[in-house]
One Martini backbone bead per residue (centre of mass of N, CA, C, O) as a GRO file, in nm:
protein
   69
    1UNK     BB    1  -1.087  -6.869  -4.821
    2UNK     BB    2  -1.237  -7.155  -4.835
    3UNK     BB    3  -1.584  -7.079  -4.794
    4UNK     BB    4  -1.574  -6.798  -4.746
    5UNK     BB    5  -1.580  -6.487  -4.786
    6UNK     BB    6  -1.624  -6.457  -5.132
    7UNK     BB    7  -1.691  -6.706  -5.238
    8UNK     BB    8  -1.755  -6.916  -5.478
    9UNK     BB    9  -2.014  -7.046  -5.659
   10UNK     BB   10  -2.053  -7.410  -5.714
   11UNK     BB   11  -2.305  -7.450  -5.950
   12UNK     BB   12  -2.548  -7.597  -6.161
   13UNK     BB   13  -2.677  -7.331  -6.341
   14UNK     BB   14  -2.988  -7.171  -6.468
   15UNK     BB   15  -3.051  -6.877  -6.617
   16UNK     BB   16  -3.344  -6.700  -6.642
   17UNK     BB   17  -3.449  -6.450  -6.834
   18UNK     BB   18  -3.669  -6.169  -6.734
   19UNK     BB   19  -3.486  -5.910  -6.811
   20UNK     BB   20  -3.417  -5.585  -6.981
   21UNK     BB   21  -3.208  -5.275  -6.954
   22UNK     BB   22  -3.214  -4.920  -6.871
   23UNK     BB   23  -3.053  -4.725  -6.597
   24UNK     BB   24  -3.004  -4.378  -6.617
   25UNK     BB   25  -2.734  -4.124  -6.636
   26UNK     BB   26  -2.507  -4.113  -6.837
   27UNK     BB   27  -2.145  -4.146  -6.844
   28UNK     BB   28  -1.916  -4.294  -6.687
   29UNK     BB   29  -1.799  -4.177  -6.381
   30UNK     BB   30  -2.062  -3.972  -6.373
   31UNK     BB   31  -2.261  -4.179  -6.386
   32UNK     BB   32  -2.594  -4.308  -6.329
   33UNK     BB   33  -2.658  -4.616  -6.223
   34UNK     BB   34  -2.680  -4.937  -6.412
   35UNK     BB   35  -2.756  -4.929  -6.689
   36UNK     BB   36  -2.711  -5.212  -6.819
   37UNK     BB   37  -2.956  -5.478  -6.762
   38UNK     BB   38  -3.030  -5.785  -6.583
   39UNK     BB   39  -3.268  -6.047  -6.525
   40UNK     BB   40  -3.296  -6.357  -6.312
   41UNK     BB   41  -3.364  -6.702  -6.267
   42UNK     BB   42  -3.308  -6.952  -6.001
   43UNK     BB   43  -3.238  -7.282  -5.886
   44UNK     BB   44  -3.182  -7.383  -5.530
   45UNK     BB   45  -3.278  -7.616  -5.321
   46UNK     BB   46  -3.598  -7.542  -5.409
   47UNK     BB   47  -3.526  -7.247  -5.473
   48UNK     BB   48  -3.606  -6.910  -5.579
   49UNK     BB   49  -3.414  -6.675  -5.761
   50UNK     BB   50  -3.313  -6.337  -5.791
   51UNK     BB   51  -3.127  -6.163  -6.041
   52UNK     BB   52  -2.920  -5.852  -6.061
   53UNK     BB   53  -2.736  -5.708  -6.330
   54UNK     BB   54  -2.487  -5.457  -6.402
   55UNK     BB   55  -2.277  -5.270  -6.615
   56UNK     BB   56  -2.313  -5.313  -6.923
   57UNK     BB   57  -2.210  -5.257  -7.248
   58UNK     BB   58  -2.393  -5.509  -7.333
   59UNK     BB   59  -2.668  -5.700  -7.474
   60UNK     BB   60  -2.695  -6.084  -7.547
   61UNK     BB   61  -2.996  -6.110  -7.436
   62UNK     BB   62  -3.320  -6.264  -7.362
   63UNK     BB   63  -3.614  -6.324  -7.288
   64UNK     BB   64  -3.618  -6.666  -7.195
   65UNK     BB   65  -3.335  -6.734  -7.162
   66UNK     BB   66  -3.071  -6.970  -7.106
   67UNK     BB   67  -2.796  -6.949  -6.870
   68UNK     BB   68  -2.505  -7.061  -6.791
   69UNK     BB   69  -2.330  -7.058  -6.446
   0.00000   0.00000   0.00000
């Protein structure tokens, strides 16, 4: 349903990477934690938000980079 729960956010955003790392133990279905993660900040309607994303196979960004989303 457009605009309903689970709807995609469609806004021109630039995510500024604030950190990267690894958190967890083990790998595969029995692994625990976030694995490879990134954190970033973005601005929307005059407010700053922080976003943390995990479970990446690899990380191709570095702190300070701006990534369009």
